[in-house]
N, C-alpha and C positions, 0 to 999 in steps of 0.2 A: 487381374480383376477388371471387369467391364466398367465403362464409364458409369458413374453413379447418378449424376444430375447434369442438367444443361441450364444455360442461361437463355431466357427468351423474353424479350421486352422487359428487361431489368428485373426479372424475378427468377428465382431458382425453382425448377420444376423437376419432380422425379420422372423417371422414364414412363411409368404407367400413365401419369397425368398427361405427359407429352403425347403419348399415343392417342389418349382420349380426346385431346384437343387437335389431333391431326397435324401436329408439328413435325416437320421433316427434320429428324434428329441429325442426319448427316450434314445438313446445311444450316444447322442452328448456329447462332452467333459464336458460342464457345462451349466446348465440352470440358467439364471439370475433371482433372485427374484426381486420383485418390489422395494425394498429399496436399491438395488445395484446402485452405481453411474452410471454405464454404462446403466442400464435400465432406470434411470432417464433421461439420455441424449436422449435415444430413445423416451421416452414420450414427452420430451420438443421439440425435433425436429418435432415430429408429431403434437404437439400442434401449432407450428409455421405454419405448412401447413393448419391446421384447421382454424387458424386465417385468413390466406391469402384467403382461400376459402370463408369464411364469408364476408371478405372485397369485394371480387369479386362479390358476390351476391348482396351486398348492394350498391356497386359503380361499375357498369358494365364496366366503362372505365378504371379501375385500371390496371396497369402494374407492374410486380414484378421483383425485382433485386435478392437479396439473403436473406435467412432467417436462419441464423445459431443458434446453441446453444451457449450461453455464461454462465459465472458463475451464478448459481442460476436461470437461465431462458433462454429466447430466444428473438429474435427480427426478424422483417421483414422490409426490405427497399422497398418502392414502390412509385409510383406516381399516383395521381388522379387529375382530373380537379377541383373537389370540395375539399376545404380545410378541413382537418380532425383535430379536436382538442380533448382534453381529455374529453369533454362533450359527445363525440361520442362513447367512449369506452364501456359504458354499452350496447349500441345498438349492437355493434360488438360482445360483449360477449354473448348476448341473441341469436344472430344468430349462434354463435359457438355451443351453447348448443343444439339448434334445429338440427344442422347437426350431432352432436355427437349421439343424440338419434336415428338418422336414421340408425345407425350401418352400415355405408358405408364401403365396403371393400377397403383397401388401397393396390394397386397393382403396381408392378414394371414391366417395360418392357424396352428393350434396342433398340436403333436405331444407325445408323452410325452418326458420327458428321455431315457429309454432309447432311443427311436427316434431322437432327435437325435444321441445318441452314436454310433449305428450309421450314421446318415446322413452324419456328418462324420468317420468313422473315419480317413480318410486326411489329415485337416487338424489338425495338432497345435495350431495357434492356436485353432481352434474348441473343441478339447478343453479348452484352458486357460480359455476363457470359460465353458464348461459346468460346470467345477469350481466356479465361483463363483455358480452359480444354485441356490438352495436348493429351489425348488419342483419338483414331479414333472412339471409341464407347462411347456413353453417355447413362446414365440411366434416365428414367422419372418415376415419381410416380404419380399415378392417384387415385382420390377418387371421386366418382360421376362424374359430368361433369367438374371437375377441375383437372388440372395437372400442374406439374412443373418439370424442370430439377433438379435432386437431386441424390447424391451418396447414400443416405439412411444411416442406415436402419431406418425403421419406424414400429410402431405397426401395426398389420395386419388389424385392424378395428377401426373405430372412436369410438366404444363403450368403448374403453380403456381410452378415453380422457374425464374425468368427473371433474377433480379437477384442474382448471386453473384460472388465474386472469390476466387481462391486467392492466399494471401498469402506463405507461406514454407514451406520444407522444413526439418525438424529431425530429430534422432535422439532416440529414447526407449527406455529399457530396458523389456523385456517386463514389464508389471504394475508398473513403477516399481522393480523389483528390480535393483540394480546387478550382481548375480551372474549375471543372465540376459542373453540376447542383446539386441543393439541393433536395434530396428526403425526403419523410416522413418516419420516423421510429417509429414503435410501439414496445415497450418492454412488455413482459409478463413473467409469470412463470407458471410452472405446476408441480404437484406432483402425486405420485401414490395413496395417500390416502387423504381423506378430512382433517384428523387431522394434517398431515404434512403441508398441505397448510395453515390451520388455524394458526399453530405455526409460520410459516414463515411470514404471514401477520401481526401477533401480533408483531413479531420482527421488521418488517419494521415500524410499528407505533411507537414503542419505539425508533427506530433509528431516526425518524423525530424529536422527542422531544429532542434527544441528538445531533442533527446536529451541528457540531462545528462552522459552519458559523453563525447560529442563536445565539448560546450561546456566541460565540466570540464577537458578536455585543452587546448582552444584558449585558455581563459582562465587556465590554470595554477592550477587550484584544488585538484585531487587527482590521484592516480595509483594504479595497482595494479602489482604486480611479482610475477612467478612465483617469483622468488628469495625474496621475503618470504612468499608464500603466498596462495592464492586466498581471496577474500572479506575481505581485510585491507587497508583503504584507507590510503594514506599522504597526509597533508594537507600540501600545499605552502604556502609563506608566504601567498599571497593567500587560499587556502581557509581556512587557519587563522585569518587575520584576520576573514574573514566569520563563521566559526564562533564565535570568541571574542566578537565583537560581539553576536551573537545570544544567546550564553550570558550575557553581562553584562546585557543588557536584561531577560532573563527572571529573572536572579538578583534584580535590584532589584524587579521586579514581584512575585515571590514574597514578598520581605521586606515589601513594602508591605501584603501580605494576611495577614501573621502567620505565614508558614511559617518553620520553623527549619531551617537547613542542617545536614545530618548526612552522614556518610560511612561506608560499611561496607567491609570488606576484599573483595578480589576472589576470594579462596578461603576457604571455610569447611569445617569438618569434615563428612564425609559423614553423620555421625550427625544433624546438623541437617537435612540434605536428606532424610533418612529420616523424621524427625519431621514435616517439612512436607508430605511426600508426593511431592516432586519426584523423589526417588530411584526410587520405584516407578513413577511415571507419566510421567517426563520424562527418564529416564536416558540414552536413546539420543541426546538432543539436547545432552548435557552432556559436558564434558571433565573428566577426573579425574587426580589425581597422588597419589603416596605421599610422605610425609615420614618418614624413618627417623632415630632418635636414636642408632643404633649402626652400626658398619661391617658387622656381620654381618647387618644388616637383619632382626633378630628383633623389634624394637620399632618397627613402622611403623604409621602412621595414614593412612587414606585421606582426601583432601580433594577437594572438588568446586569447580571454577571456576564462579562464580555465573552462572546464565542470567537471573536476576531479582534485584531488590534487596530484596524484601519481608522476607526472613528477617533480614537485617542490621538493618532498621528495627524489627523485632519485638524483637530482642535489646536495642536501644537503649531501646525502650519499657519493657522488663522491668528495666532497670538500677536502677530505684527504684520505690517505691510511688507509685501515681498516684491522684489525687483527682478527683472529678467536676468540681471547679472548674477543672481543667486542660483539660477536654474542651470542644470538639474540640481535639486536639493534632495539629498538622500538621508532618510531617517532609518535607523534599524533598532530593533528591540528583541530581546529574548522574552517574548510576551506569553505569560501564563494565561491560557484560555480554558473555559469549561463548556462542554457541550453535552446535552442530554442524549445519550445513546441507549438504545434498548439493551437489556441484559443479554439477550440472545446473540447479539453481534459483538459483544466485548471479547477481545482475544489478546491476552498478554499485553505487551507494549504496543501491539499493532493497532488496537482499537480500545481507547480509554476515554474516560470522561473528563480528566484533567490532563492537559499536555502543554508543552512549551514550543512555540514556533520560532524558527530562526527568521523572523519576519522583517521585511523592509518595505518601505514605500518611497517611491521616487517621484517627485513632482517636477514635471518638465514641460517644455513647449512641444507642440505636435511635431515640429520638424526635428526635434532632438530624440524622438522615440528610437530611431534606428541605432544611433550611437550609444544610447543607454543600453539597449538590448545587446548590442555587440559586446559591451563591457561586461554585462551580466553573464553572457555565454562564456566569456573567457574565465570568469570566476568559477562558473559551474564546472568547466573543463578541468581546471586545476584541482578542485576538490575531488571530483570523481576519479581522476587519475591517481591522486594520492591514496585513495582507498581501493585501487585496482578494479574499479567498476567500468564496464563499457556501458554506453547509454544511447538512447535514441530520442528523437524529438517528434512532436506532432503539433501542427497548428490547427486551432479550431476557429472557424470563420463566423461571420454574422448570421445569427439565427433569424427566424421569421419575426419573432417579437424582440425588438431591440430599440434602444434609445440612441440618439445621436444621428446626424445626417450621414448619408452615404459617402460623401466626400471625405469626412473624417475617418470613417470606417476603412475606406480604401487606403488612406494615408497610413493608418495604423497597421492594417493587415500587410500591405506591401513592405512596410518598415520591418515587420517581423520576418517576412520571407527574405528580404535583402540581407538582414542581419545573419540569418542562417546560411544563406548562399555564400556570403563573404567569408564565413568561418568554415566553409566546406562541409557543412552538416547535411546529411540526408534527412529528409523529414516527410512525414505523411500529412495529409490534409483531411481534417474532419469537417466536411462542409456543413455549415449550419450548427456546428457544435459549440460555438463560443457562448460566453455568458451574455445576458441581455445588455450588459454595460460595456462590452468590448471584446476583441479577439484575444487569444492567449496561446502560449506555448506550454505544453506539458512535457516534462522530462521523465523518461522511464529508464530505470537502470536495470542491468542484468547482473545477477550475482554469480558466485563461483560455481554453482551447480545449474546455471541456466535459467533460473526463474526471473521473471520481470516484475519490477516494483515501480508503482507510480510514486515519485517523491516530489521533486520541485515543480514550480510553476511560475510563469511570467505572464501576468494578466494586465492588459491595457484597460483602463477604466475612465469612461467619460461621465458616468452616472453620478458618483459621489461628488466630484468637483462641481457638478451642476446643482445637486441637491443642497450642498453646503455653501454655494455661491463663492467658491474659491477664486481668487484673483491674483494676478501679478501685474506690475506696471511695466509695459513694454518700452522699447527704445523710443517710440514716438509719443511716450507719455500717456498712452491710453491703457485702460484696464482690459486685460485679456484673461481667458480661462485656461488654467494649466490642465495637462493630462496627468492622471495619477497611475503609476505602474505599481501593482502589487507584486512582490517578489519573495519567494521562499526557495531555498536551494535544498536543504535537508528535508523540508516539509515540517517535521516536528522532531525534537531531540529524542523523544520516546520511541517513535516508530523507526527512526534512522538507526538508533542504537540497537533495537531489536533486529533490524536487517543486518547490521554489522556483526552482531553475535552469530547469526546464522551464516553469513558470508564467510567469516573467518573460522567458523566452528569453535568460537571461544578463544582462538589463538590470535590475539590482537597484535598488530604491529607495535614496535617498541614505543613509538611517539605518543600513542594513546592508551597503552595498556594500563589498567588500574594499578597493578603491581608489576613493576618492570624487572625487578631482580629479587630473588629470594636467596639469602645467605644461609648456608647450612654449615655451622661450625662442628667439627668432628668431636671436640670435647669442650668442657666448660672453660678451659684455659684459652680457647680461641674466640670466645664471645666478645671480649673487649675489642679485638681488632675488627670484628664484624660491625660492632657499634660505631667504631671510628669511621669505617667506610660508609656506613649508613648516614652518618651526620654530614659527611662531605657530599654525598649524593643528594640529600635533602636540600642542601644549599644551592644546588643547580637545578632543582625542581624534578628530581627523579625519585619515584616511590619505590621503597624496598621493604622487605620484611625479614626477620631473623627467625629461623626455625631451630630453636634450642630446647625443645620440649624433652622431657625425660623419656625418650623413645630411642630405639636403635637407629643407627645412622642410615641404614637402608630404608627403613620405614619413613624417616624424615625426608629423604631424597624422593621416595615414591610420592609422598604427600605433596611435596613441592611441585613435582612434575604434573600431578593431577590438576594443579591450579592453572596449567597451561601458560605460565609466565614465559616471557621471551628468554630470560636467562636464569640459570641456577648457578650460584657460586659456592664452591666447596672450599672451606678454610681449615687447614690443619697446621701442624708444626712447621712444615716447610714454607707454607704461605705466610705465616706470621713472621718467621725469621727473615725471609727474603722480600717481605712487603709485596706480595703478589696474590693472585687469585686463580683458582682452577675453575674454568667456565664450562658449563654445558649449555650450548646455544640451541634452544628448541627450534627456532625458526630456520636457522641454517643447518640444523641437525649435525653439528660437529662439536668436538670438545677440544679445548686448547688452554694453555696457561699464559697469563699476561702479568707483567709487573704493574705496579699501581698506576704509573703514568700512562702506560699503554692501555690499561683498563679504562681510565677516564677519557683518553682520546677515542677509544672505541665507543664509549657511551655518547660522547658529543657527536660522533659520526652517525650513530643511530638516531639521535634526536633530530639530525638534519634531514632525515628521510622525508619528512613532511614538506610538501612543495607549495602549499597555498599561503 
C-alpha cells in the first residue's frame, strides 16, 4: 500500500491536499506507514465516508449528520425514511466494496461558511453541523457524486479502502441531546490489512463469548431489573460472595500499608458541594434532595448524594489539628457513590448509576509526593500481577486552565515522573491533559484478549486543600497547606468485576471464585461426608456447594462444570471409606485423588496464590 498521509507543520494531511498545497511529499517531515495509529484514523474516517456514500446510493432520501472516528472504528449518524436494521448491513457492505473498486478520487475543496449554508439550505442536519463550525471557511470532501462537510484528512482514493466491516446498528440522539430526534447510527471498523481486520473480528467474537452481562446471568452473579431502575445492579449470592472476597483481600492489603479505614455519609449538604466546586461543575451528574424540619417546608436544606468520596475524607482530616509527623496520612473507604448517567450509555457493570470505589485519599507534604506515589505504584503492581493483567501508565500534565503556581506543578509532575522512572515503568505523556487541580497518572490494563481498560488513577490535588483551607503544623511550628492525592486502583468494584469476568471468561482463580468447590456425591449415602468437608472448608473461609439433586450423576457433574468452578470433587464409597476426594481441577485441567489432609493442604496452597 502507498503511504496514506503525511505530517506537515504538526497536522495530518492526505496526499491530495498535500499536492494542492504544493508540499514536497518526499521531503515531508514524516510519512505515516499503514500500521501507524494516525494512518488508521485516516483510513477509518475515509471508510465512514465510503459507508455514507453507499447508504446514499441505496437509500436516496438519506441525510447525514456526523461520522467521526472512535476507538477501534467509526460511525455515522443519519436519517432515512426506511428503517435500517442489522440485516441490511451486508447489503451496505457490498455497495461499499463496489464503490471502493471504482477507485474514486477523494478531493477536498473549501467554501465560505455562508456559501455552505446556502449550498445545504434544504438539509437541516447539515445546518446543525454548520452551527458548530466557528470558522468562516469550511472544507468539503467529495468522492464521485457524494460529498460532505469534513475537516479531513482522508485517503486520496477509495482504492485504499479494502478491509472494513460494519458491526452494528444503534440509535443516537441528534447531538447527544435527549430532547432531540433519534437518528440511526451504524458502527464499523477498518484496517490497513486483511490480517489486522481478521484478528480484530476474531477478538470481537471472543469478546461476545466473554460478555460479562451474559456470563453474569449464566453464573448467577448479578442482575438488573427495570422495576428497580436502570443502572442499579442487584448482587446475587454468588456475585456478592465474589465481591466480598475481593473487598476483604483489599481491606487487609490496605491495612498492611498503613491506610486507615474511614466512612463518609452518602448525602452531604449542598453547601459543601458548592465549596468543593462540584455543585458548579458537576451538578448535572448529581442527585439532590431536600430535608425539611417543619411540615410547612419553610426550613428546608438541600443535600447532594455524593458522586465522589473526597469531601467526606476532607472533613475527617479537618476533625482535628494535624502535625507534619502524621503525614502522609492515608484514608481509604469502599465508598458508595451515585452519578446520573444517561440511559443510552449504561452498559452492564461497566457503566452504572450506583457503584463503589476502592477510594483512598493521601494527605502529604509536597516533598512527600514522590515517595507516596512510589508506594502506590508498588501496590498497583502487586494487584495487577495477582490478576494476570499487564498494564501501562500515562502522565497528564498542567492544562491551560489550572490552579496552583508553576513551581508546585513542576514539583508534582516531576515527582510523578521520577516515581515511574524509579519503578522502571514506561509511560506516555498527555501534555495539558491534567485536571485543573493537578497532574495525574492513569493506569490502563490489558486483558486476556488484548483489550485495554482504564481502571486506576493517581491524581495530585492542590485545589481542594486550598478551598477547604486544610493545614498541618510543620516542624518550624508554622501552618502549611498539605497536598491531597486521590487514588483508586480498581476504579470501582462493579467495573473491575465486569472486567475480571471477561478477562477470565468466568473461570476465576481459586482465591476469589464465588464458589471454589462443588461436591458431587454419587449417592445419598455419600452426602454426609460431603457436608462434613463443607463445614471444614467454611471454617477456613472457602465457599463450596453440594450437588445432591435428584438427577443422574453425569448431569450433576455437567451442571457443576458449567458453573466454571475451580474444583469439582466427586465422592463415592471409596472416598468415604478412605477419607479422600476425587478432584477434577478445571483450571489445571487434570484429575487426581487426594486424601483429606492432602486435599486441605492443596486448598491452602491455592488460597496463597494471591500476592497482594
